[in-house]
N, C-alpha and C positions, 0 to 999 in steps of 0.2 A: 505520527511519524511512519515512514516506513523503513524498515532493515531488510535485506534481502536473506534469509534464512543460510545461504550458502556464505555467509561472512561468518568466519568463527571468533571476532572479536565482541567483546562486552562493553557496553556501557553507552550504547545511543539514547540517552533519555533525557532530562530536561533543556541541559546547556546545549548538546550536542545538536536537538532538535528545535533550541533556536537560532542558531549558526545555520541549518537547510533551511529554514522558513516553513518547515512541516509541523510543527509544533507552538504553542505557546504556554510560557511558564506562566502561572497562573497564582501562585506561591510557593517560597523557598522555605524552608522552617517556621511556615506561620500556621496558626490553628486552623481547622477548616473552616469556621466561621467567617475568616477574614479571606479565604480563597476565591477568586471571581470565578462567576458560573461561567461554562464554555456556550459557545452560541452551537445551537441544534442545526446540524446534527453530529457537532462534533463530539468527542467522548471529554469526559474529566476523566484523567488519572490520577488516583492516589499514591504514592509511595511509602510503605512500611517498613520498618526496619522489623518486622515478625509477619508471620503468617496467618494471625489470627486477626488482624484488621485493629487491632488495638491502640490506644493511643492518638497523641498529633500526629499527622502525616509528616516523614521528612521532607515533601517536595507536592505541589498539584501542579497538574499539567494540563494542556489541551491537547489533546491529538486527532486527528482526521480520522486515524485508523487506527485499531489494536492488531499492529504486528510489530513485533520487536524482537532483536537477538542482543543478550546482554551478555552471553558467551559466559565467563567465569570471574569477572570485576566488578568493581562497584558501576552506577550510573554515574557521570561527571558531575560533580556539584554536588551530589548528594550523600550523603553520609549513611552507609546501609551496610550491612553485613553481608561475606561474601556468600554465605549461604544461609537460607532461611529468613528470605524478606518476601513481602506480598506487595502486588499492586490494586488498586480497584479500578476497573474502570465503569461508568456511567453514562447513560443519555437519555433524552427524553426527548420525543419528537412526535410528530403527527404522522400515523400512517393511513389517513385516508379512509376510503373504503375497507382497510384491512385485507383480509384473504391469505394464500397458504404461502409460508416462508421459509425458506432452509437456513439452519442457523449450524455454521459448522466450526470446529472448535480446534485448534491443536497447540500442543504446549509439551513445552520439558521444565518443570514438570506437571505440577496439579494445576486444573483450570475448571473451575466453575460457573455457568451461565443461566442465569432469572429473565424472565419476563412478567413483570408487574411483580416482580418478591418469588415469583412460581421457577422452582427450579426445574430448568430443561437439559441441561447436560451437566453430569458429575464425573469427573473424572482426577479425582484429589488422591493422586498417589505420587510418590515419589519414582523418578525412572531415568533410564541411562539412554533413552531414544526416544525420539518425537512420539508422543502417544493423539490421536486424532480420531475427532468423531463430526457426525452430520447427521441432525435429526428435522425432521419435518413439522411445523407446528401452524396453526391457523391463529393469526393475530385480528383479532376485533375491530372493528373502526374506531378510529380517533384515537387519541394521544394515548401510549404506552412508553414504559420506561424499561432499557436492557440495562442489566448488569454482569460484569465480566470480573470474578476472582481470581486471580494468578498467586499461585504460590512457588517462590523458586526455592527449594529442599536444600538440595548440594547440588554441586557439580554445574555441569554448565545451564544456562538458562535462556528458553525461548519461548514466546506465545505469539499466536495469532487467532483473531475470530474474524468470521464476517456474517451477517445475516443480509439473506437475497429473495426476492417476491420470484415464485414459482408459476413461471406464465404461460405453461404449455395448457391449451384450451381444453383437457380431459381433467385438468387439475385445479386451474382456477375458474371456479363460475361464479365469483363475486363483482358485478359490473363495479368501474368506478362510480364516484359521487358527482352529482350536479357541480359543475363549473358554478361559484360564487364572484360576487364583486364585480358582474358584467355591466358595462356599459357601451353605448355607441356614441359616436360622433358624427357628424354629415360636413363637408368639404364643399361649401357651392359652389367654389370657382371651380375645382376638378372633378365636382358632383360623385366623389367618393365617399363609399361610408366606412368607417372603422369601427371594427368590434374590437373591444379588450375585456380582459379579464382575469382574475387570479387565479394563479398555478395550483393545481390539484394535487393533494399531498401523496397523491399514492406515487410509490416505487415502482410501479411495472406499468406507469402510464406511457402509452404509444404515442399519443397526440391526442388533437382536439377535432372536430367537425363542427362547420359552421352552417346552419339552416336560415331558410327566408321565404316568410308566407308573405301575402299580401293581406290588409285588415280587411278582416271581416268573412275571412278564407279559414279553414283551416289545413288546406295542403301546402307542406315544408316540402321547399327545395334545397338538394343539397349543393352549398356554393363552394366549398371548397377545392375542388378541382381531382386530381386525379388521386394524390395522396392528402392524409390528414395532416395537418398543421401540427410542426412543434413548438411554436410561440405559443404568447397568450396575445397574438395581435393577429386580427384579419381587418384585409382593406379591399374593398370591392366599389363595381359600379353599381347600384339599382337602377331599375328601369326608371327614366326621369319624366315621368307621369304627372308629377306633382302630389301623388297619393301618397299613404303610410303603408311602411315596410315595416315588417318584425323579421328581427335576426335573434335567434338563439345556440347558446353553444354545448354541445355532447363532449363528454370527453370518451377516449377508447383507449384501454388496456392492451397490452402485446398480447393476450391470448383472443385479442380481437371482437373483445365485449365492447359494445356504445352502453354507456351509461345514460340515465335521463337529460334532458334540457336546463340549461338555465331558466331565469325569467327573461320572456320575451321582453325587447327592447325596440322602439319605433325611431323610424326615419324618417322624414317629410322632404320627399325630390322638391327639387324648384326648376325652372328654367329662364331664361332672359334675353338681350343683344348685346354683343362684346362690344367693348371700345377699340379705340386706334391701338394698332401697334406702336410699341416704344421706339423713338430715335435717339441717337448720339450714344449709342453702348459704345461704350471705353474700359479697357483693361489695362494692367499692369501688375506685375509681380514684386511684392517687396516683402521681407522680414517674414519666409516662410507663409506666405497667402497669398492669394490671386485677388485682388482688390478691383469691383467692376462698379462702374456709375452710369445711368442714362440720365432724359430728361424725364420729368414726369411726366405724366399722361391725366388727362380730363377724365373725371369720371371712374379714373382708377382707385381702389380702394388697397388693392396689395398686387404683389408681383411674384410670378413664377419662375425660378431663376432655372437654366436648363445647362447640361453641361455633356461635350463629347469630348472623347481623349485622343489626341493624336490626329491621325488621320481618319479616323471612326467618322460615320455619318450617324450613326445612335448617338441620340441625344438623352440622356436622362435627368429629370425633376432631381437637384439637389436641395433647394429651400422656395420656403414663401417668404417672403417678407414685405414688410411695409411701407417701405421706403425705397426712392431709388437708390440702391447701394447695396453690394453685398459683399462679406469676404470670405474665399472660400478656402477654409485651413486642411480641409480633408483630401488632402492631394496625394497621392501614388509617387513613390520613390522611383517606380520606374518607368514614368511617363514624363516627357520634357515640353508637350505643350498642349495647352485645352482650347476648347473652341466653347464660346458660351453664344446662348440667346434668352431672350426675357418674353415672356406675356405678359400681359395685363388683365386684371381681373377686377370687376367691377364689383357692386354691394350684392348683386344678384347672382355671383358667380361665374360668369361668363367671360368667356377669353376671349382677349385678343388673337392675331394674325401673331407669327414669331417675328421678334425685332431681327433685324441683319444680325448677322454672329460676328464676334470681335475674338480675335486669337490671341493667347496669352502664353509665353515663353516662360519655362520653369527651366533651374538649374539643373545639370545633369547628374542624376543620379541611378542609374540604369548599370546594372553589375555588367560586366561582359560575360561573354558565354562562356560555359564550363569548358575543363579541357577536358579533352578526349583518348581511348585506349590506355587505363593507367594498367599498368603490367607490375609485377615483381619480377627484376632481373637478376637479383642475386641474394642466397641467402649462403651467410657463413657465419663464423663465431665472432666477427667483427659488426654484423648486425643486418639488415634490411635493405637492401638496394631499390629504389621503385623509377619509374618512369613514365611519361606521357606524354602528349601530343598537345599543343597549346589551340585552346578554342578559336583565337582570335590576338594573333601577337602584335597587333597593332594597340589594341585596346587594354593590353594586359602588361602589367610590371613586374607582377612578385606572384609566386603560388605558395598557400598556405597546403601541409601536408598534416593529416588528423589521422590519430591511431586511435583504437578501441580494442580491447580484450576480445577473443572470438566469442567468447560464452558470456557476456557481460556489454550492456550499454551504457559504457563511460567514456566517453570520446574524449581525446585532450589532443593539442597539436603537437606534432612530435617536430618541425621545423617549417620555416619559412627560406624558400631559394627562389631565384631570380632564373635560372636554368630548368630544363624539362628533367631535372633526374634530382634523388635525394637518397643520403645512405642515413637508415635509423641507428643510430649506435646506441640509444637508451634504451629500450625495449630489454626485460628480463631475457636472459639467453633459456633455451627450450620452451618458452610460452609462444602459443602461436595468436598473431596480432591481426585485424582488418585494417588496410588503411584506405584512403580517399584524399582525391585533392581538389582544392577550387583555386579559381582565378581571382587576382586582384587588379584593379584599375588603378589609375593617378590620383584618384577623389577616394578612395580606399573602397566605395565599393566590392563586394564578394561576391564571386558567382556562384549558383548550385553545385554542389560537392558532385564529383564523380562516383560510377556505383563503386562499393565495397571490392579491394584484391586483397587476398590471405597470403601471409610470409610468417616464417618463422626465422629468429637469431641461432645459429645452429650454437651447439654446446661444445665447448673447445675446451683446451688445459686451462685457460685463464676466464672458466666461467665462474661467476658466484653464484652459492647455492642461495636459496630462498632460507629464510629463519625456521629451526622449528618451533610448532606452535602448539595451544592447547597443555602445556605443562600442567602435568597434577601427581600427585603423589599421598603416600602416608608414611608416616613413622610408627608403628605400632613396637614399643619398648625398643628393642635396640634394630628392629627389623624397618630399613629403609626401601619402600617402592617406590619409583618413580616412573612414568610414560610420558609421552610426546610422540606429535604428531608431525611424520615427515614432512620438511618442505617439498613442493611439486618441481618439476621441470628438469632442475640438474641433479642427475644420480649423485652421492653419497656413500663414502666407504666407513664412514667410522662418524663417531658422535663425542664430544671430548663435555664431559660434567664438570661444572665448576661449580665451587660454594664460598660462600664467607659468612660471617655473623651480621653484616650488614647487606642492604639492598641501595641502587644495585650492584650484583656480583661483578667483580673484574674480571673483565674476558680478553682482555689485551694481550701482546707478545710475552708482556714481563708475568703474566700470570700462569698456575702449574694448574692443569688439570686434576682434578679429585679422584674420576675415574675414566677410562676410554671404553667405548662397547660400540659392538657394529650394530646392536640391535636398537630402536626406538624406546629402551624401556631400561630400566637400571634396577635391581636389589644386590642389597648389602645387609646383610645378617648380622653384622657384630659392629653397630655406631657407638660407640665410647658414650657414657653418660653427659661428658661434659661436650659434646660434639652435636647434641641432638638439636641444640634449636639453631639451624642454619637455613641461608636460603640458599638454591639453587639454581643454575642457568644452562643453558646448553649450545652448542655451539656444533653445526654439522659441518664435514670436511670430505672434499672430493678425493679422488685417488692423485690426484696430482698436488695436493696438500693449500687447497682455496679454501678457506674457513669461511663460511656464513657469518651473519649478524648474529648476535647473540639472542637466544630468545629471552621472552620476558622474565624477571627473577620472580621465583615463587619458594614459600615455605611450605612443606609437608604438612597433613593436617594430622595432630599428634592425636591417638586413640590408647587407651588403657593395655584392651584386649580387642581380639575379634569378636563381633557376634557370634552368635551358634551359624551353623550352616543352614539352608534352608533342607526342607525334608520331601519327602516324594508319596504321594496318597498311590498308593498301587490296586487299590479294590476297594469299589462303591456300587452299593444297592439300595434299590427303593421298597419298603415293604408295606404290609398295611397302619399304618399309623405311626412311621418309623423311618429313617436312612440309618444305612449303616457303613462305615467305612473305617481302612486301616493304613497305616502309615508307617513308613522305613522310623527306624531310632537314630537320633541324633548323637554322634559321638562329641564332646567337648573336645579341644585344642588344648596342647600341652601347657599347662600353667593358666590354662582359663578357666573360670569357672566353670562347675559341675552341673550341666544339665538337670532342671528340676521338675521339668511336667511339659506339656504343649497347651497352647491356646488354639483353640476353633474358631474361625471366623466366617459367618453365615449371612447371605443375602438371597433374595427373591428377585434380582436380575442380574445378571452375568458381568463381570468387571468387578471382581472381589478386591476391596482395598480394605486395611486397617481403618479405614474415616467412614467407610461409605456401609462395613456390614457392620451385624453383631455380634459382638464377644462372647463367647458362653464359657462358662466356667474352666477353670485350670484343669487337666487331667494329667496324671501320670503314666498311664498307660498310651500305649500307641493304636487305638482304637477307639472309636466314637460310637454309641449308638442315641440318634438325637428322635426323641419321641414329640418334642413340641413341634409338630409341621401338620398339616391339614393336606388327607389325600388329594392327588390328580393335581396339585402345585409343584412346579419345578423348584428345587432349590441349587444353591451355591455355594460352594464350601473352599477354603483354604485353611492349612494348618501352619502354626512357626513355633519352632522351639522356644523354651524360655529357662534362664540360665540363671544360679543363684543370688548373680550379681544385679537380675532384674534386666537384663540384656534379652532382646527379643529378636530371635532371627527373620530375615525377609520370609514371605510368605511364598508357602508350596505352590506349586501349578496349581490352576482351578478347577474343578470337577463340580460334577451336577447328577442330581436323582430325583427322579419323583417318586414319591410313596404312592402303592393305589392298593385299594380294598382285595383281599382274596376274592376269586372267581368263586361265584355259589356252587356247591357239590354237585 
């Protein structure tokens, strides 16, 4: 399932994925042993109510891609905590010849990526902005397993992962494997040889080339043509000499490398005398098909049926049948008549002359010409007015007007009219939209749509702002801190904060605001103890007193006290067999537990987190000498203050140093 990361909502999970048709719910609330396997290369996603992936998954889902934005709420249909849940995606697929790949992960919060259980990307930390990393790996040929572990620790949650082959010729030196399952057939009637093969598993496959050689020779000729084939079928006409020809198929990757050939497959050509032309060809249209009949031809064993559309004189073979009748159902809705002819073929494959053609008319399914000259003629606070010119007034009964946001490919019908103008009064004020128009005829056929034109409904005194988004907050003792994101498009001058003991919070005309603020944030220092278990909602108000819809109701996160603040390492140096560094002391907040020491975290790779680094013994000083190091190796460090209640501060900014042996005197 795919979710645009600009969408601030949380919860596009199993239920939503089913509605969208982009994911399949394998099991909900059932043990993993009963979850259906996902067809490769789909991902199997398992949801856990923890970040250790322990216990029974809350749900199992088949995903086409790892690309999710859960916002700050639970996935619909799945009972998970708002924070501290995990999702594990895995898939097993055939990588063919393997080769160089790029693995790209980005997440808010933690993500780890494994190839055959070997850790390749480790960004396992709680963050407030999206973190991203790309690594290059070489995948051996054959079947391998990818696994993505994701942890939503706190706050907003989103994750994406992609694996793509690296196809530049200087990087990809691995040729594709030889195609398998190759076989040939030979049509004695048309003298055409058809080569088919199984598709290669390579993700960087560009196509195939087909080669032919005469039996008892070693010279191959490329019969593919100017470009390689993208399908797994080739049809051609070998020289009709009665000799045996061999075909083989070679795969070509996007780096331009050609792999070894498949097994050679023989074709024996034939020749003969044609039968007489078919007579009595007749046709009619009924029930969505063109039905043809003709008089059987002596000595004929099959018949080739040819078709031309409309006034065209170009005939294309559409079928080969064994009886003197054919029903053509592959009709183009835009074509109102077809012409047909038939060739008879005998057992040796010789073809007769064409039969006299027959014309068959079909119902009108041709759309009218599209409108022309679309334009925005007015933009005011009542809406956007559009106009256009008719492409064919005689064949048009109405016009459909379509609208899409300027920055999104989400198109909806804004209205239908019989005239050449329409005012869109339903678009969000202040938001820029794209518009285009299509003509519709009496049969309901819709034309192609015009090019886009853009317009904005002006912001006026009656314009309604959008609801505030992403309401979050904490309650530390009696101190309440709320923040939210202002809605776009319509300017607001104040925010009304409402609260109640139940959700949703009432925000109607009879409700009294708890607080009013001009900023998208609220701080209250003296919330009484009996008023701390409340839900909050926010309404934005314009200078004209027009109120937005309410934000979602939200209950702040309660915390006993603030954890210690992060410190700063201000001096670091490497010496012979030692790294030494010093940091600032951290002072505890008033009424908070005292600072009892500092914990040092060490790693040999950049990107130090509490999960991926080694925690060294607690120290009460503000300096540290690390003697458990090796000269010439670069080490990465971060420090966190620890208080008497066991609370630990966020890590300091990362520093690095390399111990070096003292130079010889």
